[in-house]
C-alpha positions in Angstrom: 0.0 0.0 0.0 1.2 3.5 -0.8 1.5 5.7 2.2 -0.2 8.6 0.5 -3.4 6.7 -0.3 -6.1 6.1 2.2 -7.2 2.5 3.0 -10.3 1.5 1.2 -12.8 -1.2 1.9 -13.2 -4.3 -0.3 -16.0 -3.9 -2.9 -19.2 -5.4 -1.7 -20.6 -8.3 -3.9 -23.2 -6.9 -6.3 -25.9 -9.5 -5.7 -26.2 -12.4 -3.4 -28.4 -15.3 -4.2 -30.4 -16.8 -1.4 -29.8 -20.5 -1.0 -32.8 -22.7 -1.2 -33.5 -24.5 2.0 -31.9 -27.9 1.8 -34.6 -29.6 4.0 -37.4 -31.6 2.4 -40.7 -30.2 3.4 -43.9 -29.3 1.8 -42.4 -27.3 -1.1 -40.5 -30.3 -2.4 -43.5 -32.6 -2.1 -45.6 -30.0 -4.0 -43.0 -29.7 -6.7 -42.8 -33.4 -7.3 -46.6 -33.7 -7.0 -47.0 -31.1 -9.7 -44.4 -32.8 -12.0 -46.1 -36.1 -11.5 -49.6 -34.8 -12.2 -48.6 -32.8 -15.3 -46.6 -35.7 -16.6 -49.6 -38.0 -16.1 -51.9 -35.4 -17.9 -49.5 -35.1 -20.8 -49.2 -38.8 -21.1 -53.0 -39.2 -21.0 -53.5 -36.6 -23.7 -51.0 -38.5 -26.0 -52.6 -41.9 -25.3 -56.0 -40.4 -26.1 -54.6 -39.0 -29.4 -53.2 -42.5 -30.4 -56.5 -44.1 -29.3 -58.5 -41.6 -31.4 -56.3 -42.1 -34.5 -56.0 -45.9 -34.3 -59.7 -46.5 -35.1 -59.1 -45.6 -38.7 -55.3 -45.9 -38.9 -55.3 -49.6 -38.2 -57.4 -50.3 -41.4 -55.1 -48.1 -43.5 -51.8 -49.4 -42.1 -52.8 -53.1 -41.8 -54.8 -53.4 -45.0 -53.2 -56.7 -46.2 -55.9 -59.3 -46.4 -58.7 -56.8 -46.2 -61.1 -55.9 -49.0 -59.6 -53.1 -51.1 -61.3 -51.2 -53.9 -62.5 -47.8 -55.0 -65.5 -45.7 -54.2 -67.1 -43.1 -56.5 -68.8 -40.7 -54.2 -72.4 -40.1 -55.4 -74.0 -38.2 -52.5 -73.2 -36.6 -49.2 -75.4 -35.8 -46.3 -74.5 -34.5 -42.8 -71.4 -36.5 -41.7 -71.5 -39.3 -44.3 -70.9 -39.7 -48.0 -71.7 -42.8 -50.0 -71.4 -44.4 -53.4 -70.8 -47.7 -55.3 -67.8 -49.8 -54.4 -65.7 -51.5 -57.1 -63.4 -54.2 -55.8 -59.7 -54.3 -56.6 -58.4 -57.1 -54.3 -59.2 -60.8 -54.8 -62.1 -62.0 -52.6 -63.7 -58.6 -52.4 -67.2 -58.2 -53.8 -68.9 -55.2 -55.5 -71.4 -53.3 -53.4 -74.0 -50.7 -54.5 -73.4 -48.6 -51.4 -70.6 -48.1 -49.0 -70.2 -45.2 -46.5 -67.2 -43.0 -46.1 -66.8 -40.3 -43.4 -67.4 -36.8 -44.8 -64.5 -34.5 -44.6 -63.0 -31.7 -46.5 -61.1 -34.2 -48.6 -64.2 -36.0 -49.9 -66.1 -34.5 -52.9 -69.1 -35.7 -54.8 -68.2 -37.3 -58.1 -64.6 -38.1 -57.1 -63.2 -41.6 -57.0 -61.0 -42.7 -54.0 -59.1 -45.9 -53.2 -60.4 -47.3 -50.0 -60.3 -50.4 -47.7 -63.5 -51.8 -46.2 -63.8 -52.0 -42.4 -64.4 -55.7 -41.5 -68.0 -56.6 -40.8 -69.5 -53.3 -42.0 -70.2 -51.3 -45.1 -67.9 -48.4 -44.0 -64.7 -47.7 -45.9 -61.6 -45.7 -45.1 -59.3 -43.9 -47.6 -56.0 -45.6 -48.2 -52.6 -44.3 -49.4 -50.6 -41.5 -48.0 -53.6 -39.1 -47.8 -55.7 -41.7 -45.9 -52.8 -42.5 -43.6 -52.1 -38.9 -42.7 -55.8 -38.1 -42.3 -56.2 -41.0 -39.9 -53.4 -39.7 -37.7 -54.7 -36.1 -37.4 -56.2 -36.6 -33.9 -52.6 -37.5 -32.8 -51.4 -34.3 -34.3 -53.9 -32.3 -32.2 -53.0 -34.3 -29.1 -49.3 -33.5 -29.7 -50.1 -29.8 -29.8 -52.2 -29.9 -26.7 -49.6 -32.0 -24.8 -46.9 -29.4 -25.8 -48.8 -26.7 -23.9 -49.0 -29.0 -20.8 -45.3 -29.9 -21.1 -44.2 -26.3 -21.4 -46.5 -24.9 -18.7 -46.8 -27.7 -16.2 -43.5 -29.5 -16.5 -41.5 -26.4 -17.6 -39.7 -28.4 -20.3 -39.7 -25.8 -23.0 -37.5 -27.6 -25.5 -39.5 -30.8 -25.3 -42.7 -28.8 -25.7 -41.3 -27.2 -28.9 -40.5 -30.7 -30.3 -44.0 -32.0 -29.5 -45.6 -28.9 -30.9 -43.5 -29.0 -34.0 -44.3 -32.7 -34.6 -48.0 -31.9 -34.2 -47.8 -29.0 -36.7 -45.9 -31.1 -39.2 -48.4 -34.0 -39.0 -51.4 -31.7 -39.4 -49.8 -29.7 -42.2 -48.7 -32.9 -44.1 -52.3 -34.2 -43.8 -53.7 -30.9 -45.1 -51.3 -30.9 -48.0 -51.9 -34.5 -48.9 -55.6 -34.2 -48.9 
């Protein structure tokens, strides 16, 4: 120290963080409870999305051995369209009327390749468009689960991945149809 200069104090730290209490307690239990509950809700949403999609997707994805053919949509009413069915696969028989779910992708006068649901006169679109359309409920579930994962679990990167997958799936279905 130079004799001509007065002694000075050491600079005070600019900010001090408070240490979290290391003991267990109610706050830790609530935190783990929140994580468990939000994780269960996100998982339930995703399971519901798969369950909602699988009803149609199984017929499109596992179409080997099922009746395959084409439908020419002749009329639509409320939530159903129908028309004559022409078989393509062996063992399939022609039908005067089969029903297909009415959506933005089904237009009167158009012909679509379809597979018949076993034991019914209902048909489901096949091919890439039918497959993507069948998985749209899962895309919606991915978007909803992304909100729960980001807000409830505070896992922002994982939420972006889930949301991105949902947007890609829904957009691909929209483009394909």
